[in-house]
C-alpha positions as CSV (number, residue, x, y, z in Angstrom):
1,M,57.6,31.0,-9.1
2,N,60.1,28.4,-10.3
3,K,60.7,24.9,-8.8
4,T,63.9,25.9,-7.1
5,R,62.1,28.6,-5.1
6,L,59.2,26.3,-4.3
7,A,61.6,23.9,-2.7
8,V,62.7,26.3,0.0
9,F,59.2,26.3,1.7
10,T,59.2,24.2,4.8
11,L,56.6,21.5,5.4
12,S,55.1,23.5,8.3
13,A,54.6,26.6,6.1
14,L,52.9,24.4,3.5
15,T,50.7,22.8,6.0
16,L,49.6,26.2,7.4
17,S,48.8,27.4,3.9
18,I,46.6,24.4,3.2
19,A,44.8,24.7,6.6
20,N,44.0,28.3,6.1
21,A,42.8,27.8,2.5
22,A,39.3,27.1,3.8
23,Q,37.0,27.8,6.7
24,Y,35.9,24.2,7.4
25,T,37.5,20.8,7.5
26,V,35.4,18.0,6.2
27,V,35.5,14.9,8.4
28,E,33.8,11.7,7.3
29,L,31.7,10.0,10.0
30,D,32.7,6.5,10.9
31,S,29.0,5.4,10.7
32,N,29.3,5.7,6.9
33,D,30.5,2.1,6.8
34,K,27.2,0.8,8.3
35,G,24.9,1.2,5.3
36,L,24.3,2.5,1.8
37,N,23.6,6.1,2.8
38,V,24.0,8.0,6.0
39,F,21.9,11.1,7.0
40,P,22.9,13.2,10.0
41,T,19.9,14.8,11.8
42,D,21.3,16.7,14.8
43,I,24.5,17.8,16.7
44,N,24.8,18.8,20.3
45,A,27.2,21.0,22.2
46,G,29.6,18.2,22.8
47,G,29.8,17.4,19.1
48,Q,27.7,14.2,19.3
49,I,25.8,13.6,16.0
50,A,22.5,11.8,15.7
51,L,22.2,10.0,12.4
52,N,20.1,7.5,10.4
53,V,21.5,4.8,8.2
54,A,19.5,3.8,5.1
55,S,19.8,0.2,3.8
56,P,22.1,-1.1,6.5
57,Y,24.8,-3.6,5.5
58,N,24.8,-7.3,6.4
59,P,21.3,-7.6,8.0
60,P,20.7,-11.0,9.7
61,L,18.6,-13.5,7.8
62,D,16.4,-16.0,9.7
63,E,16.5,-19.3,7.9
64,T,13.6,-20.6,10.0
65,L,11.2,-18.2,8.2
66,I,12.4,-19.1,4.7
67,N,10.3,-21.5,2.6
68,F,13.0,-23.7,1.0
69,E,10.3,-25.7,-0.8
70,S,9.7,-22.7,-3.0
71,Q,10.5,-23.6,-6.6
72,T,12.2,-20.2,-7.0
73,L,14.7,-21.1,-4.3
74,I,15.1,-24.6,-5.5
75,D,16.0,-23.4,-9.0
76,N,18.2,-20.4,-8.0
77,L,20.1,-21.1,-4.7
78,T,23.6,-22.4,-5.3
79,D,23.8,-24.4,-2.0
80,I,20.3,-24.9,-0.7
81,E,21.4,-27.4,2.0
82,A,23.8,-25.0,3.6
83,A,21.3,-22.2,3.4
84,K,18.7,-24.3,5.3
85,V,21.0,-24.2,8.3
86,G,21.9,-20.6,8.0
87,N,25.2,-21.0,6.3
88,F,24.8,-18.6,3.3
89,N,27.3,-18.0,0.7
90,D,27.4,-14.5,-0.8
91,A,25.3,-15.3,-3.9
92,D,22.6,-17.1,-1.9
93,Y,22.6,-14.4,0.8
94,T,22.0,-11.7,-1.8
95,L,19.2,-13.6,-3.5
96,L,17.4,-14.3,-0.2
97,Y,17.8,-10.7,1.0
98,A,16.2,-9.5,-2.3
99,L,13.3,-11.8,-1.9
100,I,12.7,-10.9,1.7
101,T,12.7,-7.1,1.1
102,E,10.5,-7.5,-2.0
103,N,7.8,-8.8,0.4
104,S,8.6,-6.3,3.2
105,E,5.0,-6.1,4.5
106,G,4.2,-9.9,4.3
107,L,2.5,-11.4,7.3
108,T,4.7,-14.5,7.2
109,T,7.9,-13.0,6.0
110,Q,10.9,-11.9,8.0
111,Q,10.9,-8.1,8.5
112,L,14.2,-6.3,8.1
113,A,14.8,-2.6,9.0
114,S,15.4,-0.3,6.1
115,R,16.6,2.5,8.5
116,Q,18.7,2.3,11.6
117,A,19.6,5.0,14.1
118,Y,23.0,5.8,15.7
119,V,24.8,8.4,17.7
120,E,28.4,9.1,16.9
121,T,30.8,10.4,19.5
122,N,34.4,11.1,18.7
123,G,34.6,8.3,16.2
124,S,32.7,5.7,18.2
125,T,29.1,4.8,17.3
126,Q,26.2,3.8,19.5
127,F,23.2,1.9,18.1
128,I,19.9,3.4,19.0
129,P,17.5,0.4,19.0
130,G,14.2,2.2,19.5
131,F,11.8,-0.7,20.4
132,D,14.1,-3.4,19.1
133,V,15.1,-6.1,21.6
134,L,17.8,-8.7,22.0
135,D,17.1,-12.0,20.4
136,P,17.5,-14.6,23.2
137,Q,18.9,-17.2,20.7
138,T,21.6,-14.9,19.4
139,N,21.9,-12.2,22.1
140,E,21.9,-9.7,19.2
141,Y,19.2,-7.2,18.2
142,T,16.7,-8.4,15.7
143,F,17.2,-5.4,13.4
144,S,13.6,-5.9,12.3
145,N,12.0,-2.5,13.0
146,D,12.7,0.8,11.3
147,T,14.0,3.4,13.8
148,I,14.5,7.1,13.1
149,V,16.4,9.5,15.4
150,R,15.6,13.2,14.9
151,G,16.7,15.1,18.0
152,L,19.6,15.2,20.5
153,N,20.2,17.3,23.6
154,D,23.4,18.3,25.3
155,V,23.4,15.3,27.7
156,G,23.0,12.8,25.0
157,T,19.2,12.1,25.2
158,T,17.9,11.2,21.8
159,V,14.3,11.2,20.5
160,G,12.7,9.9,17.4
161,S,10.2,7.2,16.3
162,S,10.3,3.5,15.9
163,F,8.2,0.6,14.7
164,D,7.4,-2.0,17.4
165,V,9.8,-4.9,17.2
166,F,8.5,-7.8,15.1
167,Y,8.0,-11.3,16.7
168,T,6.9,-14.7,15.5
169,L,3.5,-16.2,16.3
170,D,2.8,-19.9,15.7
171,Y,-0.8,-20.7,14.7
172,T,-2.8,-23.7,13.5
173,L,-5.6,-23.1,11.1
174,E,-8.9,-25.0,11.4
175,D,-7.8,-27.2,8.5
176,E,-4.7,-28.2,10.6
177,T,-2.3,-26.1,8.5
178,E,0.5,-24.7,10.7
179,L,1.6,-21.2,10.1
180,T,4.2,-18.9,11.6
181,F,3.1,-15.3,11.4
182,V,5.5,-12.3,11.8
183,V,3.7,-9.4,13.5
184,N,4.2,-6.3,15.7
185,D,1.7,-4.4,17.9
186,F,2.0,-0.9,16.5
187,Y,3.5,0.9,13.5
188,N,5.1,4.2,14.5
189,R,5.6,5.4,18.0
190,A,7.7,8.2,19.6
191,F,10.6,7.3,22.0
192,A,13.4,8.9,24.0
193,T,16.7,7.2,24.8
194,V,17.8,8.2,28.2
195,N,20.9,6.6,29.8
196,N,20.8,3.8,27.1
197,T,17.2,3.0,28.0
198,T,14.3,3.4,25.6
199,I,11.4,5.4,27.0
200,E,8.1,5.0,25.1
201,L,6.3,8.2,24.4
202,P,2.8,6.9,23.7
203,P,0.1,8.6,21.7
204,I,-2.8,10.2,23.5
205,A,-5.2,8.1,21.4
206,D,-3.9,4.6,20.7
207,T,-6.7,2.8,18.9
208,A,-5.1,0.3,16.5
209,G,-1.8,1.4,17.9
210,G,-2.3,5.1,17.2
211,L,0.6,7.2,16.1
212,S,3.2,9.4,17.9
213,I,6.4,11.0,16.5
214,A,9.1,12.9,18.5
215,Y,11.2,15.5,16.7
216,D,13.3,17.4,19.2
217,V,14.3,17.5,22.9
218,N,15.6,20.5,24.8
219,N,18.0,20.6,27.8
220,N,15.1,20.6,30.2
221,N,13.9,17.2,28.9
222,Q,10.9,18.5,27.1
223,V,10.2,16.5,24.0
224,A,8.4,18.1,21.0
225,G,6.4,16.1,18.5
226,Y,2.9,15.1,17.6
227,S,0.3,12.4,18.4
228,T,-3.1,11.1,17.5
229,T,-5.4,12.7,20.1
230,L,-9.0,11.7,19.2
231,L,-10.5,8.9,17.2
232,N,-12.9,10.2,14.6
233,S,-13.5,7.1,12.7
234,T,-16.3,4.7,13.7
235,S,-15.3,2.3,11.0
236,L,-11.8,2.0,12.5
237,Q,-13.2,1.3,15.9
238,T,-15.6,-1.3,14.4
239,S,-12.7,-3.0,12.7
240,V,-10.7,-3.2,16.0
241,D,-13.8,-4.5,17.8
242,N,-14.2,-7.2,15.2
243,C,-10.6,-8.3,15.6
244,N,-11.2,-8.8,19.3
245,D,-14.4,-10.8,18.7
246,D,-13.7,-14.5,18.3
247,D,-17.0,-15.0,16.5
248,V,-16.4,-12.3,13.9
249,R,-12.6,-12.2,13.4
250,G,-12.2,-15.4,11.4
251,D,-9.5,-18.0,11.4
252,E,-6.5,-16.0,12.4
253,P,-4.9,-14.7,15.6
254,V,-6.0,-11.4,17.1
255,E,-2.5,-10.0,16.6
256,V,-2.6,-10.7,12.8
257,C,-6.0,-9.2,12.4
258,L,-4.9,-6.0,14.2
259,R,-1.7,-5.9,12.1
260,R,-3.8,-6.0,9.0
261,I,-5.5,-2.8,10.2
262,N,-2.2,-1.2,10.9
263,L,-1.0,-2.0,7.5
264,A,-4.1,-0.6,5.9
265,E,-3.9,2.6,7.9
266,S,-0.1,3.1,7.3
267,T,0.3,2.0,3.7
268,N,-2.6,4.2,2.6
269,G,-0.5,7.1,3.7
270,E,-1.3,10.0,6.0
271,K,-4.7,10.5,4.5
272,A,-6.0,7.3,6.2
273,L,-4.8,8.6,9.6
274,E,-6.1,12.1,8.8
275,F,-9.6,10.7,8.3
276,S,-9.4,8.4,11.4
277,F,-7.8,10.7,14.1
278,Q,-7.3,14.3,15.2
279,R,-3.6,14.9,15.4
280,R,-2.0,17.6,17.6
281,G,1.4,18.8,18.5
282,V,2.6,17.4,21.8
283,I,5.2,18.2,24.5
284,W,6.2,15.3,26.7
285,Q,7.9,16.4,29.9
286,L,10.5,13.9,31.2
287,D,12.4,13.8,34.5
288,N,16.2,13.1,34.6
289,Q,15.6,9.4,34.6
290,G,13.4,9.6,31.5
291,Q,10.0,9.0,33.2
292,I,7.1,10.9,31.7
293,I,5.9,13.7,34.1
294,S,3.3,15.2,31.8
295,T,1.9,15.1,28.3
296,K,0.5,18.3,26.9
297,A,-1.5,18.5,23.7
298,L,-1.0,21.7,21.8
299,G,-3.6,23.7,19.9
300,L,-4.4,24.8,16.3
301,L,-4.2,28.1,14.4
302,Y,-7.7,27.2,13.2
303,T,-10.7,27.1,15.5
304,P,-13.2,24.5,14.1
305,E,-16.9,24.9,14.7
306,E,-18.3,22.8,17.5
307,D,-20.2,20.5,15.1
308,D,-17.1,20.2,12.7
309,T,-16.2,16.5,12.6
310,N,-13.3,16.9,10.2
311,S,-9.8,16.0,11.3
312,Y,-7.2,18.7,11.8
313,E,-3.5,18.6,12.6
314,S,-0.7,20.5,14.3
315,K,3.0,19.4,14.8
316,A,5.7,20.6,17.1
317,L,9.0,20.2,15.2
318,A,11.5,21.9,17.5
319,I,11.7,23.3,21.1
320,N,14.1,25.7,22.8
321,D,15.3,25.7,26.4
322,N,12.6,28.2,27.3
323,G,9.9,25.7,26.4
324,V,8.8,27.6,23.3
325,A,8.0,25.1,20.5
326,V,7.6,25.7,16.7
327,G,6.3,23.7,13.9
328,E,3.1,23.9,11.8
329,S,-0.6,23.9,12.1
330,Q,-3.6,23.8,9.8
331,D,-5.5,27.1,9.2
332,E,-7.8,28.8,6.8
333,Y,-6.3,30.0,3.6
334,R,-7.0,33.6,2.7
335,D,-10.4,33.7,4.6
336,T,-11.7,30.8,2.5
337,N,-12.9,27.4,3.6
338,I,-9.7,25.9,2.2
339,I,-7.5,24.5,5.0
340,R,-3.7,24.6,4.5
341,T,-0.6,24.2,6.7
342,F,1.3,27.2,8.1
343,A,4.2,27.8,10.4
344,A,3.3,28.2,14.0
345,V,4.7,29.1,17.4
346,F,3.5,27.2,20.5
347,E,4.0,29.1,23.7
348,G,2.0,27.9,26.7
349,D,-1.6,27.6,25.6
350,T,-1.1,30.1,22.7
351,V,-0.7,29.2,19.0
352,T,0.6,32.0,16.8
353,G,1.1,32.1,13.0
354,I,4.3,33.4,11.4
355,T,4.1,33.8,7.6
356,S,1.5,36.0,5.9
357,D,-1.0,33.9,3.9
358,D,-1.4,36.7,1.4
359,E,1.8,35.7,-0.4
360,F,2.6,32.2,0.9
361,T,0.4,29.2,0.2
362,S,1.9,27.1,3.0
363,S,4.8,27.1,5.4
364,T,6.5,25.4,8.3
365,A,8.9,26.3,11.1
366,T,11.8,23.9,11.7
367,D,13.9,25.3,14.5
368,I,14.1,28.0,17.2
369,N,17.1,29.2,19.3
370,N,17.1,30.4,22.9
371,S,16.9,34.0,21.8
372,G,13.6,33.5,20.1
373,L,14.8,33.4,16.5
374,V,12.7,31.0,14.4
375,I,13.6,29.5,11.0
376,G,11.5,27.7,8.5
377,S,10.3,27.7,4.9
378,G,7.3,29.1,3.1
379,V,5.9,28.2,-0.4
380,K,5.0,31.0,-2.8
381,Q,4.6,31.5,-6.6
382,V,7.8,32.5,-8.4
383,N,7.2,33.2,-12.1
384,G,4.1,31.0,-11.9
385,I,5.9,28.1,-10.2
386,S,5.7,27.1,-6.5
387,R,9.0,27.6,-4.8
388,S,10.0,27.2,-1.1
389,K,11.9,30.1,0.5
390,F,13.5,30.0,3.9
391,F,12.7,32.6,6.5
392,V,13.9,33.9,9.9
393,H,11.3,35.1,12.3
394,D,11.9,37.0,15.6
395,I,9.2,36.2,18.1
396,N,10.3,39.2,20.2
397,T,9.6,41.8,17.5
398,D,7.1,39.6,15.4
399,E,9.3,40.4,12.3
400,T,9.8,37.9,9.5
401,T,12.6,38.1,7.0
402,F,13.0,36.1,3.8
403,P,16.8,36.4,3.0
404,E,18.1,36.3,-0.6
405,D,19.2,32.7,-1.4
406,F,21.0,31.2,-4.4
407,F,18.7,32.8,-7.0
408,L,15.1,34.0,-7.4
409,G,13.7,30.6,-8.6
410,S,15.7,28.5,-6.2
411,S,13.9,26.6,-3.5
412,S,15.6,26.9,-0.1
413,F,15.0,25.1,3.2
414,A,16.4,26.1,6.6
415,N,17.1,23.2,9.0
416,S,18.9,24.6,12.1
417,I,19.9,27.8,13.9
418,N,22.3,28.0,16.8
419,N,22.3,30.5,19.6
420,A,24.7,32.8,17.7
421,G,22.1,33.2,15.0
422,I,23.8,31.1,12.3
423,V,21.4,29.2,10.1
424,V,22.2,26.2,8.0
425,G,20.2,24.4,5.4
426,R,20.0,23.5,1.7
427,G,19.0,25.2,-1.5
428,E,18.7,24.6,-5.3
429,V,21.7,25.7,-7.4
430,E,20.4,24.9,-10.9
431,T,17.9,26.4,-13.2
432,G,15.9,25.0,-16.1
433,V,15.9,21.3,-15.0
434,S,13.3,19.3,-13.3
435,A,15.6,17.5,-10.9
436,R,17.8,20.3,-9.5
437,R,21.0,19.8,-7.6
438,S,21.0,21.2,-4.0
439,H,23.9,22.6,-2.0
440,A,24.3,23.3,1.7
441,F,24.2,26.9,2.8
442,R,25.1,29.0,5.8
443,Y,23.3,32.3,6.6
444,D,24.4,34.7,9.3
445,T,21.4,36.6,10.8
446,N,23.8,39.2,12.3
447,T,25.4,40.2,9.0
448,S,22.8,38.9,6.5
449,E,25.6,37.0,4.7
450,F,24.3,34.0,2.7
451,I,27.0,31.6,1.3
452,N,27.2,28.2,-0.4
453,M,29.0,26.0,2.1
454,N,31.0,24.4,-0.7
455,D,32.8,27.7,-1.0
456,L,34.0,27.3,2.6
457,I,35.9,24.0,2.0
458,Q,39.1,23.5,0.1
459,C,39.2,23.7,-3.7
460,N,39.4,20.3,-5.5
461,S,37.5,18.8,-2.6
462,A,36.2,15.3,-3.3
463,Y,33.0,16.3,-1.4
464,T,29.9,18.2,-2.6
465,L,28.0,19.4,0.4
466,V,24.3,18.9,-0.4
467,N,22.6,19.6,2.9
468,A,23.6,21.1,6.3
469,T,21.2,19.6,8.8
470,S,22.4,21.0,12.2
471,I,24.9,23.5,13.7
472,N,25.9,23.8,17.4
473,D,27.1,26.9,19.2
474,D,30.8,26.1,18.4
475,G,29.9,26.3,14.7
476,V,30.4,22.6,14.1
477,V,28.0,21.4,11.4
478,A,26.5,18.0,10.7
479,A,25.9,17.7,7.0
480,S,25.3,15.3,4.1
481,A,27.8,15.2,1.3
482,L,27.9,13.6,-2.1
483,V,31.1,11.7,-2.9
484,R,32.3,9.2,-5.5
485,V,33.3,6.0,-3.8
486,P,33.5,2.3,-4.6
487,S,30.1,0.6,-4.7
488,K,29.3,-2.0,-2.1
489,N,26.8,-4.8,-2.0
490,V,24.3,-5.6,0.8
491,L,27.2,-7.4,2.7
492,G,29.2,-4.2,2.7
493,E,31.8,-5.7,0.3
494,V,33.3,-3.6,-2.5
495,I,31.8,-4.6,-5.9
496,L,34.3,-5.3,-8.8
497,D,33.6,-5.3,-12.5
498,S,34.5,-8.0,-15.0
499,N,38.1,-6.6,-15.1
500,G,38.5,-6.7,-11.3
501,D,38.2,-3.0,-11.0
502,E,36.2,-1.2,-8.4
503,V,32.8,0.1,-9.5
504,L,32.5,3.7,-8.6
505,V,29.2,5.3,-7.6
506,D,27.9,8.6,-6.2
507,K,26.9,8.1,-2.6
508,I,25.4,10.3,0.1
509,I,27.5,10.1,3.3
510,G,27.4,11.9,6.7
511,V,30.2,14.4,7.5
512,R,31.2,16.8,10.3
513,L,32.3,20.2,9.3
514,E,34.8,21.6,11.7
515,P,35.6,25.3,11.7
516,I,39.3,26.2,11.0
517,A,40.6,28.9,13.3
518,G,41.8,31.8,11.1
519,G,40.6,30.0,8.0
520,T,39.8,32.0,4.8
521,I,37.7,31.4,1.8
522,E,39.9,30.1,-1.1
523,D,39.3,31.7,-4.5
524,C,38.9,28.6,-6.7
525,D,38.7,30.7,-9.9
526,V,42.2,32.1,-9.5
527,T,45.1,30.5,-11.5
528,E,48.1,30.4,-9.4
529,P,51.5,30.5,-11.2
530,G,53.3,27.3,-11.6
531,D,54.9,25.5,-14.6
532,D,54.7,21.9,-15.7
533,E,57.5,20.1,-17.5
534,E,56.7,21.9,-20.7
535,G,56.6,25.4,-19.1
536,N,52.8,25.6,-19.0
537,D,50.8,26.9,-16.1
538,N,49.0,23.9,-14.5
539,N,47.6,25.1,-11.2
540,D,44.1,26.0,-12.1
541,L,42.0,25.4,-9.0
542,D,38.5,24.1,-9.2
543,R,36.0,22.6,-6.8
544,K,35.5,19.0,-7.7
545,G,32.9,16.7,-6.4
546,A,30.4,14.2,-7.6
547,G,28.3,15.4,-10.5
548,F,25.2,13.3,-10.1
549,G,21.9,15.1,-9.8
550,I,21.7,15.1,-6.0
551,L,18.0,15.9,-5.9
552,S,17.3,12.8,-7.9
553,L,19.5,10.6,-5.6
554,M,18.0,12.0,-2.4
555,G,14.6,11.7,-3.8
556,L,15.1,8.0,-4.4
557,M,16.3,7.5,-0.9
558,L,13.3,9.4,0.6
559,M,10.9,7.4,-1.6
560,A,12.4,4.1,-0.4
561,F,12.2,5.3,3.1
562,R,8.6,6.6,2.9
563,R,7.5,3.3,1.5
564,R,8.1,2.0,5.0
565,I,7.5,5.1,7.0
566,K,4.2,6.6,5.8
567,V,3.6,9.3,8.4
């Protein structure tokens, strides 16, 4: 088609052609300007998206907790006198932020959240503070405690977990040295946010703070998660008792002594808590005002002997509106004394396994819809290498299906299923490399159609969809995308190189994928006719996006996150 004929198309016809050249429109979330990376976790019927921001921009620095007599600061701050009164220039702010975060678990160092939670609604964002509080001096939140939001129901109730807020505690040692400690009273605790009010969902066993995590909430205000339920460790109890004994504790406040225990339990990873507590899946029932009506501990697939003192674990990771929860539980592996984790359904007082342990060495269930379709992933050997494969299980027929994904050796993970039976998740799209790139997928349980979601957006898109985390009944998807954008510093300012040009980096952002009515899949491999000035065809279509190894980038984000959140 020559240029003269192209010119006769009207603008409306061209717009219609572009709109129908894909099945989804990619809409960036406004929350992407709040931190280095944004990870959506859930979407409700109204299109609200729960999300977490990693490495938030412009955190508040507390000059009263900075040791300006430090030789490092004396030698490196450009305006130490201004910094002493909280008037930081960009260079000094960046230096102080780096020093604070390097000592992120220090008992006398300001604590800054590495992860913040938000809910985005039609372009507006609402901060989810968890257990953070307003600072009476500034009337702003302290932004000291990591908060993670994981679930969201249709009326906007959110659930997740949060550190206790950090506070300062002045103390004079026996030698008259005055110290200001920075402490909190527990490490990780479940919460629900109801009508802008944080509701604590405490663990059943709370020695040394215990542990509770909330993952999902249904429209009947049932919250699914897990909790420490029974203390097994006499040594942990002895340590707590010693902290509360003035004659044994030593020259430090009780709160500091207990925080040392929390740090030891948490920074040693889950193994420390596994040895110290029994942990079970839990359902907290709330009323419409968010008050806890009941707390129900769930069971295990495995039945320990009465004299078995080992610690065992189950987790409820999702719950439907019928009160049926799914998740995982430890169980025996292949009739041996080896205990591993397998997908489980929690219905009333019954715990039922899903995947056969003859082929799969471990598994987990991640979501369930109101029709009883369960999704999850199981690990098995593929050509001698452990790979995760997503599954769909129908609790009505007790049938489990492992659909074909990107290729035989690809690991795939199902994240969400809506009531229409549409599954979204992520899967590996590369072979022969250690750090494989992942792409988002959509799977229709009605037609058995599995498709890369990058094929459902426009060719030449700037976005690479790497993970689809949640889908609502209107088919709107909350997802993570990789995109090449200008790099920003901790203040949220664009970084320029020595020539004054923007420094471009690959960044994970949160996006909303909106279905296009009547949209079709565009064939990006087709060359459409069109001539350049020399008469050559120049309309080869290709899907363009960031080329960075996404698994490596996401892995770095998770490692940084898990350094603070250990369980």
